[in-house]
N, C-alpha and C positions, 0 to 999 in steps of 0.2 A: 506809838511806834517804838519809843525807847524801851518800854516794857517787853515788847515782842523781841527786840534785839537781845535783851538780857536773858529772856527765857530760852531763845535759840542758842545763845552762847553757853548757857548752863547745860543744856541738853548735849551739845557738842563736847563739852568738857567731861560730862558724865560718861558718854559713850567712849571717849578716849581713855578714861580711867578704867572702865570695864575691860576694854581691849588690852590695855597694858597689864592689868591684874591677871587676866586669864593667861596671857603669854608668859608672864613672869612666874606664875604658879606652875605651869606645865614644864617650863624649862628648868632642868636640873643638870648641872655639869660640875662634878667635883674636881675635874681636871682643868677648870677654866683658867686658873692662875698659874698653871704649869706650862713649861715649854714643850717642845716636840718630844723630847726624851725624858725619862724619869730621873729624879734626883733623890737625895737622901732626906728631903723634907717629907714629913709624914704623908700628907695628902698626895704628894707627887712621887711617892715610891712606886717601884714596879709591883705587879701583882703576880700571883701564881698562874692566873688564866684570864683571858678575855672571853666574855660570853656575849654572843650576838644572837638575838632571837629573830626569827623570820616574821614576815608580815609587812604590809605597806610596801615600801621600796626596799625589798629584801636585799638586792645586790648592793645598794648604797650602804646598808648596814654591814654587809660582808666586807665591803671595801674599807669601811672605817676600822673594822676589827683587824684587817690585814695591815693597814697603815700603822696602827698601834703596835702590832706584832713586829713589824719591820723596824720600828723605832725603839724596840727593846722593852716594851711595857710588860711583857709576860712570856712565859715559856710555852704556853698552850693557848690555842683558840678552841672554844666550845661553840659549835653551831647547834641551835635548837629549833625544831619546827617540822611538822608533818607535811605531807603532800596535800595541796588543795584538791587535786584529783587523785584518788587512790591508785589509779593505773599509772601514774607518773612517779618519778623519783621524789623522795621527800625534799622539802625545802632545805633541810640540813645537808642532804647529800649534794644538792645543787650548789649550795654555798661552799661546801668542801671542795668540789671540783673547781669552782671559780678560784678558790684560794690556792689550790695546787697549781693551777694554770698561771697564777700570779707569782709563783715562786715559793710559796710556803710549803715546807716539808710535810708530807702526809703523816709522819710520826708526831708532828706538833699539833695535830687536829683531832679533836674528839667530837662525836656527833650524837645528838639525841633526836630521834626521828618520829616520835609518837605524839608530840604535843600539838593540840589544836587551839588552845586558849593560852592567855598569858599566865593564868594560874597553873596550868599544866606545864608550861615552859619552866616555871620556877620549881615546881615539885619534882618533875622528872630530871631536870638539870642538876638539882641538888643531890640526887642519888649518884650521878656521875661524879660530881665534885667530891662527894664523900669517899667514893671508891678510889679516887686518885689522891686522896689526902690533900685536897686543895682548900686552903683556908682564906684566900683573898682573891677577889675577882674585880674586873672592870666590866660593867654591864653596858652593852651598846645596843641602842634601838633608836627609833625616830624621836624627834623632839617632843611631839605631842604625846607619845607613848611612854616617855622616859619615867615620869613620876610614878605612874601606876605599875610599870614593870619593876621599878625599884622597891615599891611597897610590897609587891608579891614576893620578890626574891628575899627581902629581909624577913618577911613573915615565914617563908619556907626554910630559910637557912640562917637562923639567928646567930649561929656560931661562926658564920663566914663573913668576913669584912667585905661589904659590897660598896663599890664606888660607881658613880654614874657618869657616862659620857655619851651624849646624843650625837646622831648624825646631823650635820648642818646642811647637807646637800640633798635632802629628801625631796623628790619631785612632787610629793603630795602636800608638802608643808613649806611654804615659801618664806621661811624665816620670819623677819619682822613684818612681812606683808601677808601673813596667813589670813588675816581678817578681810582681805580683798576678794576672796573667793568663797563660793558656797561650800566647796570641799573643805576648806580650812575651818569654817564655822561648824560644819557637820562633825569633823574630827574632834574639835575642841569640846563641843557639847557632849558628844558620846563619851569622851574620855572623862570629863568631869562627872558624868553620871556613873560610869563604871568605878571611878575612884570612891565615890560615896558608897556604892554597894560593897566594894572591897574592904573599906575601913569598918563597915558594920559587921562583916563576917568574922 
């Protein structure tokens, strides 16, 4: 009986370690130690632009970018993402409208409307960043997507200083409880697989 208890305990600990490791690996937040507003400290300095890519909980990503903009983190917001349905406005346009309705000036918003994948988000947005001489960005997406998006942007824009800041309130990813839902596991496994593919390309 004692051996069974030890074996079960070991399995529970192993599962807990796996869950923690996956969550910690996917979670990337370069602004974690910063306050609400930027400072002169390197990691906490303002950027030229905030980049929010669509997908998952798109409006949550837009809201996080809007919050950063209001707190003085950048002069511009760049929204990136094509339409899920070609007959509809692009996700970037929807995010822009939402930002304007939230009080962000239209002149402070740039959009990229063609991207359907994270790799395309990075490549197409980089062109816009270059056109506007933007040399530093804060990249906003969902927690589970943050590491892969950061890898793609740093690959596409090696001369641009990219910092990561994930959305905490994503309805598809329940923070520390992501592992309690099948959706959370599906997202985690998919992202880990895509990261492996991305790093090999």
